[in-house]
N, C-alpha and C positions, 0 to 999 in steps of 0.2 A: 187897278188904277190905270187910266188911259190918259195920255197927254195929248193936248190939242196941237196939231202941226202948225207950222207957219203956213199962211194962206198961199195958194198957188200963185197969186199975183205978186207975192213978195219974193219969190225965188227967181233966179236968173234962168235964161234959156239953156245954159250949159248944164245946170243942175237938173233941169227937167229932162234934157236929152239923155244925160248919163244915167240918172236914177229913175226916170219915168218911162223912157222909151227903149233904152239900150237893154234893160232886162228882158224885154219881149223878143228883141232881136237875138239875144244870146240863147234864150230858152227855145226859140223856134229852130235855130241852128242845131242845138243839142238834140232835139227830137227828130226833125226831118233828116239831118245829116246822119244820125245813127241808123235810122231806118233804111235810108238809101244805101249806106255803106254795107250794112248787113245783107241787103238784098242783092247788091251788085258785086261786092268785093269781099266775100266771106273768107277767102284765103288770107286776106290781110287783117282779119279780125282776130288778132292775137297780141300777146305782149312782146314777142320778139326776144325771147330769153337768150342771154349770153352766159348761161350757167357754167359752161365748160371753162370759162376764163375767170380767174380770181374768185373761186367759189366761196372761200371763207369770208371775204369782204362782201360778196353779194349776199351771203346768208345773213350776216349781222345787219347790213344796211337795209336789206329788204324786210327783214323781220321787224326792226325798229320802226321803219317807215310805215309799213302796213298796219302794225299794231296802233301806232299813233294816229294815222289818218282815219282808221275805223272809228276810234273814239271821237275824233274831231268831227267827222261827218255826222255821226249819230247825234252828237251834242248840238251841232248847228241845226240839223233837221228838226229835232224835237224842240230845241230851245226857241227857234225862230217861228216855226209854223204851228206850234201848239197854241190854241186860243188863250189869251190872257185870263179869261174867266175860269179856265180849267185850273190854273195855278192858284187863283184866288179861292176856288172852291175847295181844293185839297189843303189849303192853309200854308202854301209856300209863298212867302213874301218876295217882293221884287229884290230886296236886299239880299235875302238868302240865295235866291237864284243867281244873283250877280256874283256872290262869293263862290258858289259852286262852279260857275262857269270859269272864273279866274283860276281856281285851284285845279280842277279837272282839265280844263283847256290848256293851262300852263304846263302841267306835267306831260300831257299827251303831245303838246307842241314841242317840248324839248326832246322827247323820244323821236318824234317824227323828223325834227330838224337834224338830229344826229344821224338818222338813217339816210335822209336826203343828201346830206353832205358827203357821206360815205359813197353813196351811189353816184353822185355827181363827180367826185374825185376819181372814182373808178372809171367812169365813162370818158372823162376828159384827159386823164393822164396815163391811161394804158393805151399804147398805140394800136394794139390789135382790136380792142373794143371800140376805139374811136373810128377805126376804119370800117367797122360793121354797123356804125350808128348813123342814122339819118339825121337831117337837120331838125326834124320834128322831135326826134328822140331827145336831143340835147336841149332844144328850146323849151319843151314842156317841163323838163326836169328843172331847168333854171327858173321858169315861171313858178313852179310849185315851191321851190326853195325861197324865192322872194316872197311868195304869199305867206309862207310859214313865218318868215322874218317879220312881215308886217303884222301878222296875227300876234306874235309875241310882243311886239312893240305897243300893241294896244293895251297890254296889261297895266303898265304904269299909268296910262290915262284912265283906265277903268277904276283903278284904285282911288281915284279922286272923286268917283261917283258911286259910292257903295250903297246908295239908296236904291239903285236899280232903275232910276228914271231914264238914263240914256239907253239902257238895254230895251226898255219898253218901246222906245222910238224905233229901234231896229226891228223889233217884232212887228210893230204896226206897219212899217214899210214893207217887210217881206210878205205879211199877210195881205196887205193892200195890193201888192203886185199880183199875187195868185188869185185874188178875188176881183181883179180888174177895177180896183177902186180909183177913181180919178183923183189926181193930186197926191198920190202916194209918195212921190219924190219929196214933198214938202216936209215929211217926217224927219228926213236926214239932212235937210238943207243947212242946218247949223251945227252938224256933227264935226268933230275934230278931223283934220285932213288925213290923219293916219287911218281912221275908220273909212273915210271915203276912198282912199287908195286901196284899202283892203277889199272893199266892196267892188270897186271897178276891176281890179285884177281877178277877183273871184268870178265875176261875170265874164271876163275875157277868157278864162280857163274853160268855162262852160261853152263859150262860143266856138273854141277850137277843139273841144273835146272829141267830136266824132272823127277828126282828121289826124288823130294821134294814137299812140299805143294805149291810151287810157280807156279805150272802148272795151278792153278785156274786163273792166270792172262791171260791165253790164252782163257778163256771162257767168252763169253759175251751173256747174255740172250736175243739175238735178236729175238728168236722164240716167246718171250712173246708179242711182238708187233702184232703178227698174231694170238694170242690166241683166241679161240672161247669160248664164254660164259663168265660169270662173276665170279670173285673169291668172295665167300661169307665169310665175316669177322664178327664175333660176339664178343661183349664185354663180360667181366666176368659177368656183371650185367644181360645181356640178357641170358646167359647160366644158371645163378643161378635162374632166374625167370622161365625159362622153366622147371627146375628140381623140382620146388616146387609142391607138390601134390595139386590137386584140392580140394576145400572145400566140405565137406560132405553135401549132400542135405537132 
């Protein structure tokens, strides 16, 4: 089922700018900014771990956040960019997809939000961690937390459209952007303001992505699988025993 969008002439210039042109600005910044940073500033291509401070809170916050964000990312990627005909072919109705997105996204969002709040509290209220945090470290964490809150706020609105019709519009918008379809912004012109805010902030996160610690998401240690030799790991007991002087003869 494909819904017909509002015609391009019926939408305002703000809607066209934000949901028609801004996505390409954000995606261009994401691609070119990441390439340039990796080429020129590889030393900064890291997460900037503060693991030595508040390790327990970092463990739980990071685990919950990364577990939730992985499910959310895969859900958005597959849910928005998979052609509608594929779901129709395998027999998944739009209503079923809507319910699945609400349940899976809601659970993952709660996990992710709990982790984000723990990480944000740790970074803002521990003086030592805050001193070692840059403006972008704090700003991107706040943006991610707000984005999660907006995502969770979309659930009550989505519960009012369990036929999946609204979701189809967002799928058509996303696929229209990636296929350079003119007038893609018209698909979301009449969407609820919470969805529009969620989309706008998501695009903004993509825009600033290359200039924050989020770039570590693009790095995967696949080279480790082909590593030659063994990594030698010693316990503290082994190191302490090695340092003890030999008994006098």
